[in-house]
C-alpha positions, 0 to 999 in steps of 0.5 A, a space after each residue: 564551461 563546455 566540459 561542465 555542461 557535458 558532465 551535467 548532461 551525462 551525469 558525471 558529476 562531483 559530490 558537490 555538483 551532485 548536491 547542488 543539482 539536486 538542491 537547486 530545484 528544491 531551494 527554488 521550490 521551497 522558497 516559492 512554497 514557503 513564501 506562498 505559505 506565509 501569504 496564504 496564512 495572511 490571506 486566511 487571517 484576513 479573509 478566511 481559508 479559500 475554499 477550492 470547490 474541487 478540493 471539497 468534492 475530493 475530500 482529504 486524507 490523513 496524510 494530506 489534510 484539507 488545509 494543505 490541499 487548499 493551500 496547494 491549489 491556492 499557491 499554484 494559481 499563477 502557474 494555473 493562470 499561465 496554463 489556462 490563458 495559454 489556450 493549450 487544450 486539456 488533452 495536450 496537458 495530459 499528453 505533456 504530463 504523460 511524456 514527463 512521467 515516462 521520461 522520469 522513469 527513464 531518468 531514474 533507471 539511468 540513475 538520475 534520481 534528481 531529474 527523474 523526481 522532478 520530472 515526476 512531480 512536474 507530471 503530477 502538477 500538470 495532471 492536477 491542472 488538465 482536468 480543471 482546464 477542461 472543467 473551467 472551459 466546459 470541455 470535459 468529456 468521457 474521452 478526456 477523462 479516460 485519456 487522463 486516467 490511462 496516462 496516469 497509470 502509465 506515469 506511475 508504472 514508468 517511475 516504478 519500472 525505472 526504480 525496478 531497473 535501478 534496483 534490479 540486483 538489490 533487495 529494494 526490488 521487492 518493495 518496488 514490486 509491492 508498490 507497483 501492485 498497490 498503485 495498480 490496485 488503488 485505482 482498479 478497485 475504484 474503477 470496479 466500484 464505479 462500474 458497479 455503481 458504487 463510489 469508492 474514494 477512501 484511503 490514505 495513499 491516493 494519487 496526490 500522496 503517491 506523487 508527493 511522497 515518491 517524487 520528493 523522496 526520489 528528487 532529494 535523495 542524491 543530496 543525502 547520498 552525496 553527503 554520506 556516500 560520495 564515492 559510491 558509483 551506484 548509490 542506494 538513495 536511501 531517501 527514495 527507498 524510505 519513500 518507496 517503502 512507505 508508498 508500498 505499504 500505504 498503497 496496499 493498505 489503501 487498496 485493501 480498505 477500498 476493497 473491503 468497503 466495496 465488498 461491504 457495499 455490495 454484500 453488507 454484513 449480516 446484522 449483529 446477533 446477540 452473543 456473537 463476538 466482533 471480528 477484532 475479538 474473534 481474531 485476537 482469541 483465535 490467534 491466542 488459541 493458535 498460540 496456546 495450541 502451538 505451545 502445548 504441541 511443543 511441550 508435549 513433543 519435548 516431553 515424549 522425546 526427552 522423558 517418554 523415549 518416543 521417536 521425534 517422528 511419532 512424538 511430532 505426529 501425536 503433538 500435532 493431534 494434541 495441539 489440534 484438539 486444544 485449538 479446537 476446544 478453545 475456539 469452540 468454547 471461548 472464541 466462537 462459543 459454538 453449540 453445534 454438534 461436535 462430530 460434524 464440526 470436528 470433521 470440518 475442523 479436521 478438513 480445514 487443518 489438513 488443507 492448512 498444513 498442505 498449504 503451509 508446507 507448499 508455501 514454504 517449499 515455494 519460498 525456499 526456492 529463493 535461497 536469498 530468502 531466509 527459510 524462517 521468514 518464508 515460514 512466517 510469510 507462508 503462515 501469515 498468508 494461509 492464516 488470514 486467507 484460509 484458517 481464520 475465514 473458514 473457522 469463522 464462516 465454516 467450522 464454527 458458524 452456528 446458525 442465527 437461531 442457535 445463537 439466539 437460543 443460547 442461555 447466556 447469548 447476551 
């Protein structure tokens, strides 16, 4: 008995023990929430959906809708009542949530994913309750809100730091770092907006979703590892990897959407000018112009080398010039329908293209410093970053940016 207990504490478990230690909390939680869902549906059929006021204020997301949010806060009412009637202050709950969250990162770093996942989920549930306790008792204050927000960042960071340590010699370290970036930016953009007097709360991957997808993925991943890879000493924990990658992608999408909403609120886009294409149309046509120009460049180089007898270096230089002319012409005539003077516009286009070439070359050179990254992937990453951060915005706002009065004077502007 003592040997079994020591094995459980140290994590030296057999495959079946790994399954049951991961599954037992899940079975208990599933039984509780499934029974609660049945009772909730009966309650909804008789009296309608109970409306949680704070849930209504916070709204829903595409990943966790309003019905599920009302259900969650209804089903944890027994735990909420225990916490409320215990008399524990809200700040104590915040500190306990922080301690559990930091402990989850320590557990995951040691490879104890079941323990870490359930600690992380428990910290998330307590985080939901501390603010409610303060508001119900009418003890909410800015100091408590600041404590809660800062501890949330520690909890999120601790879990991701634990995952980073566990996957430090693995490719999964990259999505961990991307998730770290996204989970930091989502609350930062909101806080920056509030500091400027703008309320920014949108996005699919908010904190509830991050805790849910990451916590469940980490907590249940040992079950699948014990079934499919029982002999591995350092398992991949694929379910945790899937949840992590999903959080990494969606948190950055949420941060980008919030940032765009903040920028638009601070500097609303100019009114729609007749004859000016929409942003999506401009992106599509601009990308198509680049593809056509690249194809023309390649075919010209091939023809000059194979049939014209030119050296590859000279053919490449001439091909770049020809591709640039094709790209400029398509964008001027089709994409942006510009009527500005050609000479200064062509000079601006040359400047942007030249700096783009330098940025692309520098980006590929930096990325190839990492031999584990294929140079072809580095090429695409550099191209994508330079295109969206430099080429597209400058061609739209600098090279082909006709003044509004010129757009209004076009004979076929409508």
